C-alpha positions in Angstrom: 129.9 145.5 129.2 127.7 147.9 127.2 128.9 151.5 127.2 127.2 154.6 125.8 130.2 155.1 123.4 133.7 153.9 122.5 136.0 153.3 125.5 139.5 151.9 125.8 141.2 150.9 129.1 144.8 151.1 130.2 145.7 148.5 132.8 148.9 147.6 134.6 150.4 147.0 138.0 151.1 150.0 140.1 154.3 151.9 139.2 154.2 150.9 135.5 153.4 154.4 134.3 149.8 154.5 133.1 149.2 158.2 133.8 152.5 159.2 132.3 151.8 157.3 129.1 148.3 158.9 128.8 149.7 162.3 129.5 152.0 161.9 126.4 149.4 160.1 124.3 146.4 162.4 124.7 148.0 165.3 122.8 148.7 163.0 119.8 145.1 161.7 119.8 143.9 165.2 120.0 146.0 166.2 116.9 144.2 163.4 115.0 140.8 165.1 115.7 139.6 163.1 118.6 137.5 164.6 121.4 138.7 162.7 124.5 137.5 162.0 128.0 139.3 160.2 130.8 138.0 158.1 133.7 140.7 157.3 136.3 140.2 154.9 139.2 142.1 156.1 142.2 142.5 155.4 145.9 139.6 155.7 148.4 140.5 158.9 150.1 141.5 161.1 147.2 140.2 164.7 147.3 140.4 167.0 144.3 139.1 169.9 146.4 141.3 172.1 148.6 140.7 173.1 152.3 139.7 176.7 152.5 138.1 176.8 149.1 134.4 177.7 149.1 133.4 174.3 147.6 135.4 172.5 150.3 133.7 174.6 153.0 130.3 173.7 151.7 131.1 170.0 151.7 132.4 170.2 155.2 129.1 171.9 156.2 127.3 168.7 155.0 126.5 169.1 151.3 126.6 165.7 149.6 126.9 167.1 146.1 128.7 170.4 145.2 129.1 171.7 141.7 131.6 174.5 141.0 131.0 176.3 137.7 132.6 179.0 135.7 132.5 180.3 132.1 135.3 177.8 131.1 134.6 174.6 133.1 132.5 173.0 135.8 133.0 170.1 138.2 130.6 168.0 140.3 131.9 166.6 143.6 129.8 163.8 145.1 130.2 162.2 148.5 129.6 158.4 148.3 130.7 156.9 151.6 127.9 154.3 151.6 129.0 152.6 148.4 131.5 153.0 145.6 129.6 153.9 142.4 129.5 151.3 139.7 131.5 151.7 136.5 128.2 151.9 134.6 127.0 154.8 136.8 130.3 156.7 136.3 130.1 156.2 132.5 126.6 157.6 132.5 127.8 160.9 133.9 129.9 161.7 130.8 128.5 163.9 128.0 128.9 161.3 125.2 127.6 163.6 122.5 130.8 165.6 122.9 133.2 162.6 123.1 134.7 160.4 120.4 136.6 158.2 122.9 136.8 157.7 126.6 140.1 156.5 128.0 139.8 154.5 131.2 142.7 154.1 133.6 142.2 151.2 136.0 139.0 149.1 136.4 141.0 146.2 135.2 138.5 143.6 136.5 135.7 144.9 134.3 134.9 143.8 130.7 135.8 146.3 128.0 138.7 146.6 125.6 142.0 147.3 127.3 145.7 147.9 126.5 148.1 146.4 129.1 151.3 148.2 130.1 154.1 146.0 131.4 157.6 146.6 132.7 159.6 143.4 133.2 161.8 145.0 136.0 158.7 145.2 138.3 158.6 141.4 138.4 154.8 141.3 138.1 152.9 138.7 136.0 151.4 139.6 132.7 147.7 140.4 132.8 146.7 139.5 129.2 147.1 135.8 129.9 144.0 135.8 132.1 142.1 138.7 130.5 140.6 138.1 127.0 139.6 141.8 126.9 143.2 143.0 126.5 143.7 143.9 122.8 147.4 145.0 122.8 150.5 145.1 124.9 152.9 148.0 125.6 156.1 146.7 127.2 159.8 147.5 127.6 160.8 144.0 126.4 159.2 141.7 123.7 156.8 139.2 125.1 155.6 135.9 123.7 152.1 136.8 122.5 150.1 137.2 119.3 148.8 140.5 120.5 150.0 143.7 118.8 153.0 144.9 120.8 154.5 148.4 121.2 157.4 149.9 123.1 156.6 152.7 125.5 158.3 155.3 123.3 156.3 154.3 120.1 153.6 156.9 120.8 152.7 157.6 117.2 152.2 153.9 116.5 150.1 153.5 119.6 148.0 156.4 118.6 147.5 155.0 115.1 146.5 151.6 116.6 143.9 153.3 118.8 142.4 155.4 116.0 142.2 152.4 113.7 140.0 150.6 116.3 137.4 153.4 116.4 134.0 152.7 114.7 133.7 154.6 111.4 130.1 154.0 110.5 128.2 153.7 113.7 125.0 155.6 113.2 124.8 156.7 116.8 128.3 158.3 116.8 128.8 161.9 115.7 131.3 162.4 112.9 134.8 163.3 113.9 135.7 166.9 113.2 138.2 167.6 111.8 138.5 164.4 109.7 140.5 161.7 111.5 144.1 161.7 110.4 146.6 158.9 111.0 150.2 158.1 110.1 151.2 154.9 108.2 154.3 153.4 106.8 154.5 153.5 103.0 155.0 150.0 101.7 156.2 151.1 98.2 157.3 154.2 96.3 154.5 156.6 95.4 155.5 158.8 92.5 153.6 162.1 92.2 155.0 163.9 89.2 151.8 166.0 88.9 152.3 167.3 92.4 148.9 166.2 93.6 148.0 167.2 97.2 146.7 163.7 98.0 146.5 160.2 96.4 144.1 157.3 96.9 145.5 154.6 99.1 144.8 151.3 100.8 145.4 151.0 104.5 146.2 147.8 106.4 148.0 146.6 109.5 151.0 144.3 110.1 151.1 141.5 112.7 152.2 144.0 115.3 149.2 146.4 114.7 151.3 149.0 112.9 149.5 150.8 110.1 150.8 150.4 106.5 149.6 152.0 103.3 150.2 151.5 99.6 148.7 153.3 96.6 145.3 152.1 95.3 144.1 152.3 91.7 140.6 152.5 90.3 141.9 151.4 86.9 143.2 148.0 88.1 140.8 146.8 90.8 141.8 143.2 90.2 145.5 143.9 90.9 145.2 146.4 93.7 142.6 146.9 96.4 140.2 149.7 96.2 141.0 152.9 98.1 140.0 153.1 101.8 142.0 156.1 102.7 143.6 159.3 101.2 147.4 159.7 101.4 148.4 163.3 102.0 151.5 163.9 99.8 154.5 166.0 100.9 155.6 169.0 98.9 158.2 167.0 97.0 157.3 164.8 94.0 157.3 161.3 95.6 156.9 159.2 98.7 159.7 156.7 99.4 159.2 153.1 100.8 159.3 153.1 104.6 158.4 156.7 105.0 155.7 157.7 107.5 153.0 159.5 105.7 149.8 161.2 107.0 146.5 159.6 105.8 142.8 160.2 106.2 140.2 157.4 106.4 137.5 157.4 103.7 133.9 157.2 105.1 
C-alpha cells in the first residue's frame, strides 16, 4: 500500500498490550527527534466527545462534521454511519509535512510494515507466519523465527530498530530536527585520550535487529568500514566494549 509518508503498524490479538507499549515507546522516539502521529483502529461505537459539551450538542443537533479548535489544538469529528472510511482516506487526513513517522495500531489486514506483539499465555497463534508485512516480533518468550525479536521491556532496542528503518535520503521527506539520535552497543573499546566530544563510527545490526557500533577510520579504509555515524563520547576518556553509547546517523 502506498502511503504519503513512513508508517509502521503494531498488530496483535486483543489483550496483548499494544496501546500500553506505544504509550511507553512514544516518549523514547520523541527523545530521538521524531515527530510522531498515531492512527488507532477502535470499536464501532467509540466516542471521543462527551455529552453536554458544545461539540456533542452540535452533533446531536445533526451536524455531520464538527471541528473544535483552540490556540493549542484542534479536532475534527466526522459521522460516517454509511461506511467505514478506508485506511487510505484516514492517512490522507494527517499533516504529513509535520510528521516523521505515523504509528498505526490495528488495521492488521492491510499491507504496510508492521511489528507483531505476542504473549504466549493468551494461547493465540502467531500472526507473522501468514503476514509477510511483519518485520519484527515483540514477545514474552523466544519464538522460532528469523525476524528480529525483542522482549516487551527492551524499549530502547525497539526504538533503535524503528529509527534505523526510517528513510534517510528520501527527497520528499523533511529533515529530522534535531538530528536523529540512537543508542548502539559498542563492539570494541574506543580510547579517547584527547577527550573528543565525538568519534566517527560504523553502525550495523546483529541478527536480532539490535544496533551495534565500532570506531571507523579514514586512514585505514581497507581494514575498517567508512564512517556512517558519529559516536557521542562520554565525559571520561574511553568507551568500553558492550557499553550502550549514543550515536547520530550521518546524512
